[in-house]
GUKE-555053 format. One record per atom (N, C-alpha, C): x, y negated, z negated. Coordinates in steps of 0.05 Angstrom, whole numbers, plus 5000, padded with zeros to 4 digits. Each point is the difference from the previous one (the first is absolute). Layout:
<nodes>
XYZ...
</nodes>
This chain:
<nodes>
107843232255498549914977501749824982502550094997501949844983500549745013500350005027500449755014497849804995497450105001497849834995500049884972500850174981500149914972502049774997502350035013502149804999499049745012498650025022499049765014498049854983498350154986498049874983501349864977502050134988501249884976501649755007500949975025501549765007498249765006497450045004498249785006498949894974500049734996499049884975497050044999499050054976497150054996498549745005497750015012498449755005499249874974499949735000499449854976497049964999498950024976497249934996499849694999497649915005499649715003500249854973498550094980499949854974500750194977501049884978500750164977497749984979500350174979498149994978500949814978502449885003501049824980502250124983501649834988502350094984499150144975497649934990499150124975499250295004499550085025499450285005502450155012502349884997502550135008500949965029498649835015500749965028502049775003501950045017501949785007498949865024499349744998498949865023501750005025502750034996501750005023499950265016498650204990499750255014497449995018498649785001497549985015500249785020498650035022500449835024499249714994497649954989499049734998501649834980500450094975501649834982502949965010501150205013502749975011500149795022498050015018499849815021499749714989498449984979499649734987502749904989501450174987502649924989502049935022500050155022501849945022499449735012497449945004499249755012500849774982499550024974500749794981503049954999501550225000502949994999501149865025499050085023500949895025499349705002497649934994499149725002501749824982500450094975501549844981502949965010501350215010502749975009500349825024498250055020500249845025499449704995498049954983499449724994502349864985501350154982502349904985502349935019500550185019502149955020499349775018497449975006499249775017500549744986499649994974500549764985503049945000501650214997502949965000501149895027498750105022501049935026498749745011498049894985498649765010501949765003501949954982501849785005501650025025500450255010501550045025498249985024497449954995498049975022499750265016500250224987499750265013497050085001499150115023497250105001499650234981497550044991499550204980500650295009499950045027500650275010502850094993501849814997502850084992499950114972498649874981499850094973498650274999498050055017498650255000501750235010501649955021501850215011502150064980501249804988502150044980498950154976497649924991498750134977499550305006499150065024499750285007502550164999502249885010502650135000501050054971499649794983500950034972498550224985497450045007498550214987500750285010501350015023500650265013502750114991500950205014502550144992502549835003499849775012502449835002500749874973498149964982500649864975498850154976497549934992498750124977499650305004499550085026499450285005502450184996502349894996502450174994499650144973498249884983499350134975497750195005500650265000498050205007497650014981500549944974497749994981498049795008501049765007498249795009498550085025501650115019498850075026497850214997500550204984498150224996497649914983500449794984497749914983498249815015501249805014498449795013499350075029501950125015499550065028500750305005498550184986500550295004499350085029501250225010499550085027497150065006498550114980497250075005498249765002501049764991498349765002500449855026502050085016500749855024497850005021498550225001497850015020497949794994499249984975498149794992501149735004502649964993501349745003500149925029500850195018500249945028497249945012498050154991497349955010499049724993500449924975499249734992501649795014502650055004501749815013499249965029499450225014499249995028497249885004498350054980497349885001500349694997501649924981500549714997501349885025501950155012501449915024498149985023498150195002498050005021498449745000499049914977498549764998501849755003502550024991501949785004500549955029500350225015500549975029497549895014497750054989497549875009500349704996501049914977500449724994502149885019502150155006502049915019498849955027498250195008498649965026498349755000498849944977498449754997501749755005502650024993501849775003500649955029499950205017500749965029497549935015500249785014497749905017500750065029498550185013500650065028499949765018498349804994499949765016502649855000501349984977502549864998502250155015499850275002502050145016499749945030497549965009499649945028501049715006500149834980500949735004503049964995501450224996502949994995501449885024501649804995501549875022502250175011501049925024502150165013502550004983500649784986502449994984499950204977497750004985499750194978500050295010498750045023499850285011502850095008501649835013502750085008501750064975499749844979501650044976499150264987497450065000499050254988501050245015500049995027501050235016503050044994501549784999502950034995500450104972498349914981500350084972499350294995498650125020499350294997501950175016500549925025501550185019502950044992501549784994502850044992500450154975498549944978500350174976499150295005498050045017499150275006502250165013501349875020502250145014502450054982500649804983502250034981499450214979497450024992499150214982500450285011499450025026500450265013503050065001501649805006502950045000501150084972499049874980500850074972499150284993497750095010499050264993501950225010501449955022501950215009502350044980500949774988502150024980499050144975497549944991498950134977499450305005499050065024499350275007502550185001502249875008502550165002501350044973499249864980501450024974498250104977497949854993498550074976497150105007499350005025497250085008500250215022501650204996500550195022497650195004498450054979498050215002497249895006499849765010497349895007499749995030497449995008499449985029501149735011501350025023501449765010498149805011498050085017498249815013498449834979498650134981498649844981501849834983502450104994501949854983500949755015500550015026500749775015497849784999497650095004497749815001499649884972500150164979499649904973502149794993502550065007502149804994499749745016499250035025499549765016497749834989497850134992497849864988500849874974501450144983500849904973501749755003501749985020501849775003498649775014497950055015498749795016497649874987499250094977497649904986500649724988498049825002500049754985497450014983500349964974497750014982498449745002497750015014498449765004499049884974498750154981499149884975502249884983502350144999502249904984501249755012500250005027501049765014498249764995497450045000498149784996500449884972500450174980500549914973502649844997502150105013502549864999499849735013498749985023499649755014498449804983497950104987498449834983501649914976501650184988501649934977502049785007501250025024502149815008498849765014497349995002498549785014500949975029500350235013500850005028497750095019497650034989497850125016499449845025500349734999499149845022502349865014502550084994502249915017499950175026501549915019500250175025501050284993501950014981501150264992497850174988498449894982497950164988497950095019499149835019498050075019500950225018502549985010501150205018500450264985501049994975500550244984497450154995497949854992497450134995498950145024500149865023498950115025501650255008502749975000501750235008499650234981499849954974499750214980497450155004497849855007497450135005500250195023501349925022500450175023501850244992502149954984501850214991498550204983498249914983498450184983498450195016498649905020498350185017501850205015502249905011501850175015501250224981500649934975501150194981498050234995497449934998498050214995499750185024500349895024499850175024502450195001502449894994502450165000499950214978498949934977499850194978498150235008497849935014498250215009501450195019501749895017501650175018501950184984501349884980501950164984498650224985497649954989498550204986499250235018499149925024499150205020502450185007502449885004502350165007501050184977499349924975501150154977498250234992498050065016498250224993501550274998498850194986501350264996499550195023498249925019499450175023502450025018500450245012502350045017499549915028497549985008499449915027499949705002501249885021499849715003497249905006498350195009497249935006498549914974500950104977498749934975500449704995502549905004500649724996498449835019499850105025498449855020497149984993498950224990497250004991499649804977501950004981499849814977499949715010501849945019500149725010497449935015499150195017497649945016497649974981499750174980497849984982500149744983502549934993500349744985499249775017500849995026499249785018496950005004498950245002497150025003498549904975501150054977498849904975500049704999502349885008500349714999498049875020499850125024498249895020497150024991499250224988497350034990499449794978501949964982499749804979499749725012501649935021499849745012497349945012498750215012497449965013497750034981500350164979497750064982500049834975502349974987500149874974499449704999501349835018499549714998497149915002498350125018497249914999498650054974500650224987498850064974500949804979502649944999501049814981498949725005499849925026498949745006497149974991498550225003497250004991499949964969501950144986500149974971500849714993502049895014501049744994497849795005498450035020497849815006497950004979499750224986498050024978501249924973502449895000501349904976500549705003498049834996500349715004502049884981501249785009502049854984498749914974501450044977499049914974498250204986499350225014498450214987501750244994499450154978501550244995499650225021502150145006499850225020498750244987498150125015498550224989501850244994499550134978501750224991499950235021497750035013499750225020502049975022500549755009501949965022502950064991500649924975502750054990500550304997498050154989500350294997500250145027498449905019500050135027502849965012501249764997502649955011502150174987500050024974502050174986499650295007497650095004499550285008501050045029499749795017501150025027503150025000501249864981503050024997500850294993498650124981500650274992499550205023497849965015499350175022502149985022500949765006502149965020502650134992500649984974502450134989499850305003497750114996499650295003500450095029499049845019500250075028502949995009501449794993502849985009501850214986499350074975501550224987499550265014497550055008499350245015501450015027500349775012501449995026502950074996501249904978502850064994501749765000498949754999501649765000499749844974499450144978499849894973497549834996498850024977497549874993500349694999502549904997500449714998499249865025500450145023499549875026497049925003498350184992497149955001499249764984501149984975499349774983501149745012502450015011501249765012498349905024499250195017498449935024497449874992498650114980497549894991500449714989502249964985500549744989500549795022501450085022500649825022497449925014498150185002497549955015497849854984500449974974498149844984500149715009497849875006500149715008501149834978501849825007501349834980498449744993498049935018498449764995497950064979499249804985497950034981500950124974498150044982500750094973500450304997499450155021500050294998502750114993502149925016502750104995501049924972499449754993500949914973498750164978497450075003498650164980501350284997500750125023501350265000502649994984501649795006502549964986499649984970498149844992499549954971499150264986498550175014499050254988502350204997501950005018501950225001502749934989501049765005502949954997501150034972498549904979501250004974500450284989498050175004500250284990502250155016500049965026501950155017502849904996500549745004502749904999501149984972498149974980500949984973500650264986498450215006500250254985501050245017498750045023500650245016502449985017500449765012502349985019502750044986500449894975502650064987500650304997497950164999500450294999501550105025499549875022501350095025503049954998500749774988502949944997501350204981498550094980501150204982500350275015497950065015500150255016502450005018500649775012502349975017502650014983499949864977502450004983500850274989498050174995500650274991501350175021499849925026501350145021502849885006500549774988502549865006502150054978502150125008502250064981502649885011500649764989502449865009502550174995499950184981502350164993500850185023498250055019500750175023502049865019500249734997502049865017502750014986501550205007502650054987502249995021502349924992502450005017500149775019502449975012500549785018498350025025499550255009498450035024497149904997498750074978497349924995499749704997501949884984499949724996500649855026501850115016500649885026497650015018498550224999497550015016497949804991499949954973498249804990500749725011502649944999500949745011499449985030500450235014499450015029497149945005498250134985497149965004499249714994501049894978499349724993501049815021502650045009501249835020498450015026499450255008498550035025497249874999498650044977497449884997500149705002501949884985500249715000500949895027502050145012501149915025497950015022498550225002498050035020497849794999498949964976497949804997501049725004502249934987500949725001501149935027501850175011501149945026497950005023498350204999497950025021498249754999499249924976498249774997501449745007502449974990501549755005500649975030500850215013500749985029497649915016497750134997497649935015499149724992500249934974499149734991501749795014502650045002501749805014499249985029499450225013499049995028497449845002498450014979497549854999500449724990502549914999500749734993499249924971500250204982499649954972502749924989500249784984502649924988501350234984502650015000501550234989499250044970499849784985499450044971497350124996498049925017497350124998500050285010501650065021500250275011501250194979502049914986501250164979498150064978498549794992497950044979497950205009499249985026498150195011501150294998502550035007501250274999500050114972500649844980500050094972497250064991498149845008497250054992498950265012500750055025499050245014501350254989502149974984501350234988498750104974497749884993498550074975498750275002500550174981498750264998497949994977498550224997498050004979498650274998497549994994498450244995499950185025499649885023499850165025502550175004502349874994502550145002500050254982499149964975499950224981498150225009497749925013498150195010501450185022501449875018501450145021501950204988501649924981502050174988498750234985497849954985498750214985498750215019498849915022498950195019502250175012502249875006502350155010501150204980500049924974500950194979498050234997497449945000498050214997500150205023500749905023500050185024502750125005501849984981502650135001501849885022499349765009501749875021502449864986499649904976502149874985500650174975502550064996500850144975500549814978500650104976500249834976502049785003502450075011502149805003499349785020499050085023499249805020497749824989498150124986497849864988501049784981501850084982501149814980501549775014501550075021501549795015498049805012497950105012498149835014498449824980499450114977498649844979501849774991502550064995501949794991500349795021500050085026500249815022497549814999497750114996497549845000500149794977501050094976500249824978502049785005502350075011502249815004499149795021498950085023499349815021497849814991498150104984497949824991501049814978501750104983501149854977501649765010501650045022501749785009498549795017497650065008498649825019499649734988498849984976499349744989502549834995502150104985502349834995501549915026500150185020501549935024498449805017497450035001498449805015500249734986499949994973500349754986502749875005502150175003502749895005500349915028498750145019500549945029498249785010497450014992498049825012498849834978500649755000498949824980498649775013497450035004498549785012500149744984500650034974500349764983502049805012502250125012502049835012499149865025497850115011499049895025497749804995500049904976497949814993500049765020497749925007499749785020501449754990501349865018501549764992498349755002497550025011498449765002499249904973499749744998499049884975497649835008497750094992497649845007499449804978498849785008499849774982497550004983497850115011497549984986499650244981501449984977499950214980498049934978498749785003498049924980497549895015497849994986497649885012500349705002501449884980500649715001502149955022499349845019501949955023499449735011501949905016499749735012497950015022500250195018498050025022497950204992497749914992497950184991498550125023500649935025498650115023501250265010502350084988501350255009498450244989500450235013498550244991500950084972498050084984500650104973499950305001502150134990500250294999499950094971498350194994499750114973500250305001501550124981500150294997498350074975497750115005498150074979500250304994500750074976500450284992497650104984499550265002497850124985500650294995498950114978500550284992497750185009497649915000497750175007497849835012497850145008497749865012498749814980500550044974498849824980500949715004502549975010501149735003499049865026498850145018499549905027498049765001497650024987498049785003501249734991501249994976501149754990502249905018501750195010502249925017499049875026498050125012498849905025498749724995498649984978498849744993502149784995502250084988502249814996501249915026500350205019501149945026498149815015497450064998498049825013500249724990500449974973500249734989502649865008502050165008502749895005500449925030498050055017500649985028500349715010499049804985500549735008498949935028497549925001498649975026501349795018501549814988501149785016502850075011501050234993502850065008500050105029501849895016500150065028501050295005502050084984501250275005498850214981498349924982498550194985501550154979499050244993501050164978500650285011502250114993500750285006500550154974498550224996500250154975501050285006502050094986501050275001498950144974498150185004498850144977501450264995501650014979501750244995498850184978499450255008499050204981502450134987500249974973502250114985499350284992501650205009499450284994502650134988499650154979502350124986500850255015502650035004501150245012500550204977498750235001500350204979501250255012500450204983501150265008497950185013497549915000497850175010500150015031499050215011500050045029498449785014497949904987498349805012501549745005502349974988501649765005500749995030500450235012500750015029497649925016497650084992497649905014499849704998500749894976500049714998502049875019502250135004502049905019498949995028498550215008498850015026498049785004498349954979498149795002501449735002502149974984501349744999501549945027501050205013501549965025498249895021497450024997498149905020499349714996500749894977498949744993501849765005502349994988501549755005502449984982501149764998502549974986499750044970501250194988501750175015498650155023497550005004498750165021497949835015500849845019498149805012498050135018497549914999497950095018500149825025501150115021500349845025497850065019497649954992497750035018499050285003501050194985499150285002497350034986498750225007497450054988500350054970498249894985500150044971499550304993501350094980499850284993497750054980498349814997497650044984500549934970502349904993500549934973498349764992498650024978498249794992501349734996502550014989501449754995500649865026501050155019500649885026497549905014497950154998497449925012499049744988500349974973499149764986501549755010502650025003501649775008499649955030499750205016499549965029497349865004497950084985497449885002500249704992501449944978500349734992501449835020502150125012501649855020498349935024498250185008498349955024497949794993499149984975497949814993501149724994502649974996501249754992502249935020501249764996502249915016502750094989499950174980502550084987501150255013502750005004501350245011500850174976498850244998500650184978501350255011502350074989501450245009500350194977498550225000500250204978502850135000501050054977502650124996499950214978502050175000500250204979502950024992500649984974502750054990499950244982501750195005500150254984502850014987500150004974502550014986499550084971502150054986499850054971499449734987498650014977499349764987502449844990502250144996502449864990501449845022499350065025501449865023498149875019497450014995498149905020500149695002501149874980500449715002501949935022501950185006501849955022498550005027498150185003498450005024498449745003498949914978498349755000501849765008502249974986501749775005501250005028501050235009501250015027498049965022497550114996497949955019499349715001499849874977499449714999502149845015502550074996502149855014500050055030499650255008500150065029497649885014497749964987497749885013499749704994502049894986500249714995497549894986499150144979497649914986500749784980497949844994500449784981499350094972498250204997499250094973499350295000500850144979499250274994497949994979497750135005497950024979499850284990500350044974500150264987497650034982498850244998497950054980501150024972498649894981500750034972499850304992501650074979500150294993497550084983498149814996497650074986497649955018497850164996497649955015497749954980497849895010497849934983498150234997499350064974498050214995497249885003498050184997497249915003499249794979501350034976499349814978501649745002501549975021501549755005502850004990500850194982502750014989501950105021502649924997502050095018501350264990500350205017501150254992502450075018502150114987502550065016499450225020500749945025499750205021502350204999502549895004502450164996502249814991501450094979502149824989502349965020500450195019502149985020499649755018497449935004499449775017501149744989500149994973501049764987503049975006501550224999502850005007500549925028498350095019500249935028499749695003498049894987499549715002502449844989501150094977502249854989502550015018500550235013502350025018499649835025497549995010499549835023500449714993499049914977500449734991503049934998501650194993502849954997501549995026499250175019501550035025498749885025497649894998498549925023501549785017499950035026501349795018498149775006497749994987498049795005498449964974497949845002498249964977498450254994499150024975498650244991497549924985497850145005497549964984499150274989499249994975498950244987497049964996498450175011497149975000498750174979498749874980498550144980497150015010499150245008497550045014497750034980498249805001497550024985497649985019500350095024497850015019499649745014502149895013499749745015498150045023497749875000498050035021498350244999500350164978498450244997501550245010498650225004501350265008500050045029499149815016500050025029501249755013500750025025501049775014497849805005500649744993498149795005500649865026498149995019500549885026500649704997501449885020500949734998497749804995497750055013497749824996498850014973500550224985498750044974501949954977502549925006502049954979499149764983499950034974499449784982501550054974502449904998501750064977501249744989500550014974501249784986502850094990502049855007502850064992501049784982501250094978501049814980503050034998501549785002502950004996500649864974501450144982500849884975502949915004500549745001502649895008501449894976502450104995501749904978502649875010500950085024502449905011502150215005501849955019502050205007499650115027502150155009500050115028497750195005499450174981497950205005497249865002499649794984497549855002499849865027502349915010500049875027499150205021500950254998499250215019497050064997499050004975497250054995498349785013500849754997498649775012499950035031502450075012500150035029498150215010499950234985498250225008497149914997499449874977497349914995499049805021501849825008499349805020499350135027501450225006499450145025497250144997499550124977497450134996497749795001500549764991497949795000499149925028501650075020499249955028497650175009499650224986497750185007497449864991498049995018497649854993498450114976500650254992498550114978501549994974502349874999501749994976499849724987499649994974500249764984502450024981501649805000502550014985500049804978500750094976500349814977502950034989501349774999502850004989500049854974500950144979500249884973502949964993500849754997502749944991500149954970501750154987500349974971502349804994499449794985502049804992500450014970502449944991500650004972498949744987499050044976498949774985502349814992499449744995502149814991501550094975498550134981501350094975502250195006499550195018502050205007502349875014499449815018502149875014501949854981498949884979501749874980501950194986498950254995501650204986502350095016499750015027502150125017501449785016499849744991501149785015503050035003501350124979502950035001501050255015498150175008500850245014500649945029501550185012500849965028497650015018499749815017497750005019500950095027498050065017500650105027498449825019501149775006498549815017499650115028501950155010499750105027497550185003499650184980497750185000497449844997500049814981497649844996499349845025502049885013499449855024499050185022501050255001499150195020497150074995499350034974497250064993498249785010500849744995498449785008499849995031502250075014499949995029498150215011500150254989498350225009497049934995499449904976497349924994499049765015501949825006499349775017499150085027501450195012499250105026497350134999499450144978497450134997497849794997500549784985498049804996499249865026501949985019499449875025497950155016499750274994498050165014497249974988499949884976497449994986498449765011497650065007498149805008497250074989498149845007497350054990498950275009500750085024499150255011501950234996502249944986502150214997499250204980500750265005499450214980502050014977501949815000502250004980499349804978500350104975499549834976502550004983500849774991502549974984499349884973501150124978499649904973502750014985500349814981502350004982499050034972501250194985499350044972502449974982499749834980502149964980499650194977502150164994499750214979502449974980499450084976502049984979501450274994498550225004501150264992498750225018500950244994499150235016497050054997498849944977497250044995498349835019500949755005498549835018500350095029502350125007500350115027498050235004499950174980498150235002497149915002499449794984497249905000499349885028502049865011499549885027499750225021501650204998499850225020497350144998498950024976497550134996497749855014500349735002498049845013499650095029502150115012499950075029500050315004499250144979500150305001497850115019498149835009497950105018500949995029502549925006500949995028500450285010500750025026500450265012502950094999501949805001502850075001501649784986501850094982502049824988502650035016501249785007502550005014502149864983502050144989501949884981502850085008501949844990502850065004501050194979502150155006501050194981501849874979502149865010501849874982499449704999499349894977499049734998502049834985499749745003501849814986498349814983501149914978498649824982499950104972499949824981500150074972497450144991497749925011497550114991499850295008500650065025499750275009501950194986502249894990502050174986498750134976498049874988498750114977498350255007499450045026498450235008501850255003502649975000501750235004499650224979499449924976499650194979497550185005498249895017497650155006500350175026502449985012500450145025500350304996498350155014500050294997502150135019500249895024501950125019501549795015502650045003501649805013499449975029498750205012499449985029497849805005498349944980497849815004500749724990502049974984500549744988498049934978500449784987498349934976497149955007499549855021497249945007498650245012501450155017498850255011499350194978501750034980499550194978497649904984499849734997497649894985497450075015500049975026497550045015499350295003501850184994499450295001499850134973500349844979499950114973497150074992499650194982497350084992498549774987501549814987498749784986498849795019501050005025499049805019497950135018497549934995497750125014499549865027500450145022499549895027499650225020498549955021499750195021501749925025501749804996501549905023502550175004500750055025502550125007502249804995502550094998502349834995502250065020501149805013502350035017502349844988502050144991502449884988502249985021501049755004501849955023502849944990502050125013502849934996501249905026501049765000501249895025502850115004500750055025502750095007502049774994502150074986502149814992502450035019500449795016502250025019502850034987500249894975502650014987500650274988498050184998500550264988501350185019501850184991501550175019498150205013500550075025498450195014500250274987497950165000500250274989501950175017501150204988501850175016498550135022501550065022498850135023498850264993497850075012498750264996500150155026499550264998500150175023497250055012498249814996497350045011500250015030498350155012500150045029497849855013500649855021497949855013499950085029497650045010499650065028500749755016501350045024500749785017497549875011499849744996497749855011500949715005499049895022500749735007499049814978501749824991499349824978499649725011497949874991499749725008501749834981501349805010501549824983498249814986500549954975498349824984501549744996
</nodes>
């Protein structure tokens, strides 16, 4: 009886869910719900703060979350028992672990969504060989290291499960973390990035299989038949899911058409299936996470269904609940248990073995596959990335008494160290910027000596809103008399964020082109790709859909490097404002303006900024129905020369009428500035350009030329208003002349120049779109090399 009383007194009393409030004498921290809320807020605030601190070092957020968990545990803040008993008391840990594992369950479902089984089947021999080497050598070295640990600090654990857990822990490559590092370093589409992603995907699947084996071996049953039954039941569960689940999900996906919201019933049914699968695998004995992961892998990746699931789940799970798992892990991690020379020596041994196995195994096989040494070394460093899956393996081992406190702390520090060094070492070892192509192509402007050569344009867009006007502009630009025609690279600009769906964007982008070229593969159903493919088939224009994924602060590097690698003559960018229903321009995102300015500064060719006011309406206008009027406001200067060259090409289209208005200074103004320095070379070039244009004018010509003498800015504005009923204004960005200088005070944005700012100002009423052109200046220094990654493709010489 006394023994029972002692046992009862040692167990913490269960916590009630909610309190009656402080005014009735209750301490909120003594109740489960308010304490859980405080824990979540505390954890999220700390991990986000650490992520901001580590951002300049280009570290993935998982590093900040692991470190944050350790800081909240007994290694740092937890050394203060008052804090630990108040914020993370022992009786709250069951609720904390339940919430953490529930969040982890759905996060592993998202990780499964990131893996496409079809891409695994298409893995090349080179990537498969590297993946096998990147698993087998670290696994064997992990088993070897486990003997040293078992003989010193892990004497009282089962040897067989311990060997397998150590092997798995050292052989894992974190696929989601690796994808983020590659995207951050702009290596996704280099040979290194493609091989690393394919090998990591194979590695990820193999790691889950090995982890299932380790869990089965770590069971508490004394009979080996128990482990065998666990493995067989697990295999049976996977096979049943493979045959039963995909047809159901395909039926759901077919009932979710592109552009329509996914029905809530299907989302709820899928999430319920995730929970049910987790229950089954937990009942089998291989952890609930496996069921969620398997369901995620089997969800079809085509169509809007997978994206809708990610949007519904990811923010709540990865933003609030998943950080709790890192805290749950951090509370089990006590770095203070690593004491003495022996323990620190074992830490060095584990880190050295982990790095050696991954790097040497990957580099050796890569060299056999004829990968250059520098790229092979970068591959080895990338494959050494650890992350959440590593932490899951270690926590399962800790919960099953396979890893003791000291071994667990050593392994967690190893995971942090190997992931932390990946980005700086890859940046130091592999610099594609140094491998910048040495070719110099000559046609970097639309204005050229031989107008019969192929014109290449890189047209960028942010969303489907930009597509109709962009396609109509391309239609007008194709130049029916050109022998080599027009080639357009349509680049979808997508922001890389910390959200899990960024990885889904990467998968979509990898199918498309440079950076992810579509080389004749079946379209994945994306509306943007379909729109451009349909236009390409209906016209003589070669359109290649592209996707660039990067942070807004560096996406201009992708644009400029892609333009240079594809030898384009002009980059067309959407203006950072869009038209509202009342006709006014409204800012879409201020970051877009910064992107445009950086492209204007660093572009290797001419640049055009398109202010979209619905050129041709909201749909694509077929070639036979095109009827547009384009007006060029000509003041003089290089940019105006480029605008004239572009307009002259557009005028070749049978449905385009072109009006060129040249503004001349009145005699009074000329007398005032007679003593000022003149620029005869520029003026003579203006006359030459316009002289060539006048030769094309005939009675049947769609080109009309006028000269207007103006005294001041007011007369310029009045003249421009006369042509406000046209469909498109084509103007230069930087202009020359005394009259246009008076418009500078009215300039709203430097990216549009004085005339472009006038035509987009609220005071100037027009429904015409505006294309502001900046000609590439050969005398300007080339922009610094960027590390944009380009897929290898045969290039035609221009």
